[in-house]
C-alpha positions as a Python dict, from the first residue, in 0.01 Angstrom:
ca = {
    (1, 'M'): (0, 0, 0),
    (2, 'F'): (-5, -316, 212),
    (3, 'N'): (334, -423, 76),
    (4, 'A'): (475, -73, 131),
    (5, 'F'): (388, -94, 502),
    (6, 'L'): (538, -443, 519),
    (7, 'Q'): (867, -308, 385),
    (8, 'I'): (878, -49, 665),
    (9, 'V'): (821, -310, 936),
    (10, 'D'): (1038, -583, 785),
    (11, 'E'): (1210, -845, 1001),
    (12, 'A'): (1538, -651, 1017),
    (13, 'T'): (1358, -349, 1161),
    (14, 'L'): (1165, -558, 1412),
    (15, 'K'): (1491, -724, 1522),
    (16, 'K'): (1652, -385, 1584),
    (17, 'V'): (1355, -267, 1791),
    (18, 'A'): (1342, -588, 1995),
    (19, 'K'): (1719, -577, 2057),
    (20, 'A'): (1706, -211, 2164),
    (21, 'L'): (1433, -290, 2415),
    (22, 'S'): (1620, -589, 2556),
    (23, 'D'): (1949, -396, 2575),
    (24, 'C'): (1763, -116, 2751),
    (25, 'Y'): (1663, -354, 3029),
    (26, 'V'): (2014, -501, 3060),
    (27, 'Q'): (2182, -161, 3077),
    (28, 'Y'): (1944, 3, 3323),
    (29, 'K'): (1831, -298, 3525),
    (30, 'P'): (1974, -167, 3859),
    (31, 'I'): (1738, 132, 3861),
    (32, 'L'): (1428, -15, 3695),
    (33, 'G'): (1305, -228, 3985),
    (34, 'V'): (1223, -515, 3745),
    (35, 'D'): (1359, -863, 3816),
    (36, 'T'): (1322, -1021, 3472),
    (37, 'N'): (1367, -894, 3119),
    (38, 'P'): (1014, -837, 2979),
    (39, 'F'): (1146, -808, 2624),
    (40, 'E'): (1325, -1141, 2583),
    (41, 'N'): (1054, -1262, 2344),
    (42, 'A'): (961, -925, 2196),
    (43, 'L'): (1066, -1022, 1843),
    (44, 'D'): (851, -1336, 1848),
    (45, 'F'): (558, -1130, 1973),
    (46, 'F'): (605, -874, 1695),
    (47, 'K'): (604, -1154, 1437),
    (48, 'V'): (294, -1320, 1583),
    (49, 'R'): (104, -992, 1577),
    (50, 'L'): (213, -926, 1219),
    (51, 'E'): (89, -1266, 1108),
    (52, 'Q'): (-242, -1200, 1281),
    (53, 'V'): (-277, -876, 1086),
    (54, 'K'): (-189, -1048, 759),
    (55, 'N'): (-434, -1331, 811),
    (56, 'S'): (-730, -1169, 983),
    (57, 'N'): (-724, -796, 912),
    (58, 'P'): (-477, -680, 643),
    (59, 'F'): (-635, -333, 641),
    (60, 'F'): (-498, -294, 993),
    (61, 'I'): (-136, -299, 870),
    (62, 'E'): (-110, 80, 901),
    (63, 'Y'): (-192, 54, 1271),
    (64, 'Y'): (65, -222, 1314),
    (65, 'Y'): (319, 23, 1176),
    (66, 'D'): (188, 292, 1413),
    (67, 'W'): (223, 47, 1703),
    (68, 'I'): (590, -15, 1627),
    (69, 'D'): (638, 359, 1583),
    (70, 'D'): (477, 422, 1925),
    (71, 'I'): (722, 179, 2085),
    (72, 'I'): (1016, 356, 1920),
    (73, 'K'): (888, 698, 2030),
    (74, 'T'): (845, 579, 2389),
    (75, 'Y'): (1191, 421, 2382),
    (76, 'H'): (1344, 756, 2281),
    (77, 'E'): (1143, 936, 2550),
    (78, 'F'): (1278, 686, 2802),
    (79, 'I'): (1638, 735, 2685),
    (80, 'C'): (1607, 1115, 2692),
    (81, 'N'): (1476, 1111, 3049),
    (82, 'I'): (1707, 849, 3192),
    (83, 'F'): (2006, 1057, 3082),
    (84, 'D'): (1944, 1282, 3382),
    (85, 'V'): (1924, 997, 3632),
    (86, 'Q'): (2295, 1014, 3706),
    (87, 'A'): (2320, 1038, 4084),
    (88, 'I'): (2503, 763, 4272),
    (89, 'C'): (2435, 705, 4641),
    (90, 'C'): (2731, 480, 4724),
    (91, 'P'): (2968, 500, 4428),
    (92, 'D'): (3249, 257, 4367),
    (93, 'E'): (3570, 419, 4491),
    (94, 'D'): (3746, 297, 4177),
    (95, 'L'): (3539, 548, 3981),
    (96, 'F'): (3752, 824, 4137),
    (97, 'P'): (4125, 793, 4060),
    (98, 'L'): (4390, 997, 4243),
    (99, 'H'): (4365, 1274, 3988),
    (100, 'L'): (4094, 1479, 3818),
    (101, 'M'): (4054, 1528, 3446),
    (102, 'L'): (3981, 1895, 3385),
    (103, 'G'): (3954, 1890, 3006),
    (104, 'E'): (4194, 1893, 2715),
    (105, 'A'): (4516, 2080, 2783),
    (106, 'N'): (4532, 2245, 2442),
    (107, 'K'): (4189, 2409, 2439),
    (108, 'D'): (3924, 2550, 2669),
    (109, 'T'): (3654, 2321, 2805),
    (110, 'S'): (3325, 2471, 2694),
    (111, 'I'): (3066, 2529, 2965),
    (112, 'D'): (2783, 2425, 2733),
    (113, 'S'): (2915, 2081, 2640),
    (114, 'N'): (3047, 1765, 2805),
    (115, 'S'): (3405, 1658, 2747),
    (116, 'I'): (3511, 1293, 2782),
    (117, 'Y'): (3835, 1428, 2933),
    (118, 'R'): (3670, 1611, 3222),
    (119, 'N'): (3526, 1482, 3552),
    (120, 'Y'): (3197, 1646, 3647),
    (121, 'F'): (3039, 1688, 3986),
    (122, 'I'): (2784, 1417, 4075),
    (123, 'Y'): (2499, 1559, 4279),
    (124, 'S'): (2352, 1383, 4578),
    (125, 'P'): (2004, 1249, 4496),
    (126, 'L'): (1883, 1447, 4798),
    (127, 'F'): (1928, 1771, 4610),
    (128, 'N'): (1875, 1718, 4238),
    (129, 'D'): (1521, 1587, 4206),
    (130, 'Q'): (1634, 1235, 4120),
    (131, 'K'): (1347, 1069, 4305),
    (132, 'D'): (1089, 1214, 4065),
    (133, 'R'): (1304, 1145, 3761),
    (134, 'L'): (1359, 786, 3871),
    (135, 'T'): (985, 736, 3913),
    (136, 'E'): (927, 880, 3567),
    (137, 'V'): (1176, 654, 3388),
    (138, 'Q'): (1045, 349, 3574),
    (139, 'M'): (695, 431, 3454),
    (140, 'L'): (817, 489, 3099),
    (141, 'F'): (978, 146, 3107),
    (142, 'D'): (650, 0, 3230),
    (143, 'K'): (477, 186, 2948),
    (144, 'L'): (704, 19, 2693),
    (145, 'K'): (592, -319, 2822),
    (146, 'S'): (227, -211, 2834),
    (147, 'L'): (235, -89, 2472),
    (148, 'I'): (333, -439, 2367),
    (149, 'D'): (90, -619, 2597),
    (150, 'H'): (-219, -411, 2517),
    (151, 'F'): (-206, -372, 2140),
    (152, 'I'): (-533, -504, 1995),
    (153, 'I'): (-632, -614, 1647),
    (154, 'P'): (-1010, -574, 1617),
    (155, 'N'): (-1232, -797, 1410),
    (156, 'P'): (-1304, -609, 1084),
    (157, 'N'): (-1661, -739, 1090),
    (158, 'T'): (-1732, -521, 1394),
    (159, 'F'): (-1629, -193, 1229),
    (160, 'F'): (-1977, -129, 1092),
    (161, 'N'): (-2116, -111, 1446),
    (162, 'E'): (-1851, 126, 1581),
    (163, 'P'): (-1927, 500, 1606),
    (164, 'V'): (-1700, 750, 1435),
    (165, 'K'): (-1514, 971, 1684),
    (166, 'I'): (-1258, 1247, 1652),
    (167, 'T'): (-1013, 1262, 1941),
    (168, 'P'): (-810, 1585, 1974),
    (169, 'S'): (-440, 1518, 2012),
    (170, 'K'): (-93, 1659, 1948),
    (171, 'Y'): (168, 1579, 1686),
    (172, 'L'): (524, 1622, 1557),
    (173, 'D'): (746, 1762, 1836),
    (174, 'K'): (528, 1632, 2123),
    (175, 'Y'): (616, 1318, 2315),
    (176, 'L'): (373, 1029, 2280),
    (177, 'S'): (286, 1086, 2648),
    (178, 'D'): (139, 1426, 2553),
    (179, 'R'): (-89, 1277, 2287),
    (180, 'G'): (-416, 1087, 2297),
    (181, 'I'): (-415, 710, 2342),
    (182, 'P'): (-460, 557, 1995),
    (183, 'Y'): (-761, 348, 1898),
    (184, 'Y'): (-560, 24, 1866),
    (185, 'Y'): (-489, -18, 2240),
    (186, 'N'): (-686, -161, 2528),
    (187, 'P'): (-680, 154, 2745),
    (188, 'L'): (-758, -21, 3074),
    (189, 'G'): (-406, -160, 3082),
    (190, 'L'): (-245, 159, 2957),
    (191, 'F'): (-405, 484, 3070),
    (192, 'Q'): (-241, 472, 3416),
    (193, 'V'): (109, 469, 3263),
    (194, 'W'): (41, 674, 2951),
    (195, 'S'): (144, 1012, 3094),
    (196, 'W'): (371, 1035, 3398),
    (197, 'N'): (282, 1402, 3441),
    (198, 'K'): (-91, 1323, 3463),
    (199, 'T'): (-48, 1010, 3673),
    (200, 'R'): (165, 1186, 3935),
    (201, 'K'): (-109, 1448, 3967),
    (202, 'G'): (-378, 1184, 4008),
    (203, 'S'): (-540, 1274, 3675),
    (204, 'A'): (-462, 967, 3463),
    (205, 'K'): (-830, 944, 3374),
    (206, 'T'): (-802, 1271, 3182),
    (207, 'N'): (-598, 1103, 2906),
    (208, 'L'): (-796, 1131, 2585),
    (209, 'S'): (-881, 817, 2388),
    (210, 'Y'): (-1138, 670, 2152),
    (211, 'H'): (-1208, 424, 2436),
    (212, 'A'): (-1210, 688, 2712),
    (213, 'A'): (-1556, 584, 2830),
    (214, 'Q'): (-1400, 262, 2961),
    (215, 'Y'): (-1217, 452, 3236),
    (216, 'S'): (-1384, 794, 3263),
    (217, 'T'): (-1736, 933, 3292),
    (218, 'A'): (-1639, 1299, 3252),
    (219, 'D'): (-1801, 1448, 2943),
    (220, 'T'): (-1490, 1656, 2875),
    (221, 'I'): (-1295, 1331, 2835),
    (222, 'V'): (-1559, 1108, 2674),
    (223, 'N'): (-1668, 1381, 2427),
    (224, 'P'): (-1364, 1611, 2416),
    (225, 'L'): (-1439, 1758, 2075),
    (226, 'K'): (-1727, 1955, 2228),
    (227, 'Y'): (-1475, 2153, 2434),
    (228, 'F'): (-1212, 2237, 2170),
}
């Protein structure tokens, strides 16, 4: 089983994930508000963490896989949301030639799809809710960095002293932001950026987690299974 997990998180896969993260910063740097690329050494960090798992806690390999999977899920959530951040305040005049492309001449341009041969109206950010969307994608980018920074590999000798808890969560079609914070993270560096929807409402402390008692005293959050 250990070797099967290693095959899923092989070096080629880790390289692809690290490159996607770095390319993400390069492509969207103008709107992220981040001066330096936080993922330049992501691959090295992935390798270091993998060696730590191999040497100190091989039973934790499944959570290493989950960690990489969390990063991929958050990356896709980021990409899906940043698609709608399209407004331009002061566009380059060269973006607008002296003609308009209205679609292919030999067929109708469908209203429910985008054609590469058609120019579409670009809304002013004053009117299309771009401020909130921009804040969301910036936080999702911060979350990507926080997922890497706050992954923890516990000492297996401490497991016997840890209580067993069941944390209600969501699965399959739900974004990672809508789920509970997994056991293998330090939540103090993560719960504020885990769910943009909760954070914007001032309820970041309502994120469920095995370690919820570190940031919340509410019984509904510390012992959520009582209320489901």
